[in-house]
C-alpha positions in Angstrom: 0.0 0.0 0.0 1.1 3.5 -0.7 2.0 6.1 1.9 -1.4 7.9 1.6 -3.5 4.7 1.9 -5.1 3.6 5.1 -5.9 0.1 6.3 -8.8 -0.4 3.9 -6.6 0.6 0.9 -8.5 3.8 0.1 -6.2 6.8 -0.6 -6.9 10.0 1.3 -9.8 8.5 3.3 -9.2 9.6 6.9 -12.4 8.1 8.2 -13.6 4.4 8.0 -15.6 3.8 4.8 -19.2 5.0 4.8 -20.7 1.5 4.4 -18.7 0.3 7.4 -19.8 3.2 9.5 -23.5 2.7 8.6 -23.2 -1.1 9.3 -21.7 -0.4 12.8 -24.7 1.7 13.8 -26.9 -0.1 16.4 -29.9 -1.7 14.8 -33.0 0.4 15.5 -35.4 -1.5 13.2 -36.6 -5.1 13.7 -34.2 -7.8 12.6 -36.6 -9.4 10.1 -37.1 -6.1 8.2 -33.4 -5.5 8.2 -32.7 -8.9 6.8 -35.3 -8.4 4.1 -33.7 -5.0 3.2 -30.2 -6.5 2.9 -31.6 -9.1 0.5 -33.4 -6.5 -1.6 -36.8 -8.1 -0.8 -38.6 -4.9 0.3 -39.8 -2.3 -2.1 -39.3 1.3 -1.0 -42.6 3.2 -0.8 -41.2 6.4 -2.3 -37.9 7.5 -3.8 -36.0 10.7 -4.5 -33.1 11.0 -7.0 -30.6 13.6 -5.8 -28.0 12.4 -8.4 -26.5 15.4 -10.2 -27.9 18.1 -7.8 -25.7 20.6 -6.0 -25.5 20.4 -2.2 -27.5 23.7 -2.0 -30.3 22.2 -4.0 -30.2 18.6 -2.6 -30.5 19.4 1.1 -33.9 21.2 0.9 -35.1 18.6 -1.6 -34.2 15.8 0.8 -35.7 17.6 3.8 -39.0 18.2 2.1 -39.1 14.7 0.7 -38.5 13.1 4.1 -41.0 15.4 5.9 -43.7 14.6 3.3 -43.0 10.8 3.4 -43.2 10.6 7.2 -46.4 12.7 7.2 -47.9 10.3 4.7 -47.1 7.4 7.0 -44.4 5.9 4.8 -41.8 3.8 6.5 -39.2 2.9 3.9 -37.9 5.4 1.3 -35.0 5.3 -1.1 -32.6 8.2 -1.5 -30.5 8.0 -4.6 -27.3 10.0 -4.4 -25.1 8.4 -7.1 -21.7 7.1 -6.3 -19.9 10.3 -7.2 -17.1 11.1 -9.7 -13.5 10.7 -8.9 -12.5 14.3 -8.8 -9.3 13.9 -6.8 -6.5 15.4 -8.9 -3.7 14.1 -6.6 -3.1 17.6 -5.1 -2.1 18.3 -1.6 -5.7 18.6 -0.4 -7.6 15.4 -1.0 -11.2 15.6 -2.4 -13.7 13.0 -1.5 -15.7 11.0 -4.0 -19.4 11.3 -3.8 -20.1 14.5 -2.0 -23.8 13.8 -1.8 -23.2 10.2 -0.8 -21.4 11.5 2.2 -23.6 14.5 3.0 -27.0 12.7 3.0 -26.3 10.5 6.1 -25.1 13.7 7.9 -28.2 15.6 6.9 -30.5 12.8 8.0 -28.8 12.9 11.4 -29.5 16.6 11.9 -32.7 18.5 12.8 -35.4 18.5 11.6 -34.9 15.0 10.1 -33.0 13.2 13.0 -36.2 12.7 14.9 -38.0 11.1 11.9 -35.3 8.7 10.8 -35.0 5.3 12.6 -32.3 3.7 10.4 -30.1 4.4 7.4 -28.6 1.5 5.4 -26.9 1.2 2.0 -29.4 0.0 -0.6 -29.3 -3.4 -2.2 -27.7 -3.6 -5.6 -31.2 -3.8 -7.3 -32.1 -0.5 -5.8 -28.8 1.3 -6.4 -26.2 -0.3 -4.1 -23.5 2.1 -3.0 -25.2 5.0 -4.8 -28.4 4.9 -2.7 -29.7 4.6 0.8 -32.7 3.0 2.4 -34.1 5.4 5.0 -36.4 3.7 7.5 -38.7 6.2 9.1 -40.3 6.2 12.5 -44.0 5.5 12.8 -46.1 8.6 12.3 -47.7 9.4 15.7 
């Protein structure tokens, strides 16, 4: 491995990989639903495609989408971010692939969405794999 590579072999990645961080989160949803999600056996009730949007446009779009979905009583939604382009030019300041892919879990963990989201997991390949997330919402009370 090169001098700039970490244990997982990714250059310039100072944090553990995003899928690994999401997988380490404590399971908040029931195990049966989680297993069905991992196998791609559950169809999302709604989806939003943020692919190609700027951060400034994507955040309010995501916020509105999650608020509407939760108000409609939806439990599982799909958020498509895309995997991101490799824009790192090898300069002294590394740039991260998939800006939206990394920003979406952070946004979902902040107000006003944090109280609505029960679990975030990487989508199954048939629903977008590493370029999409399942967002499991709390029951509407």
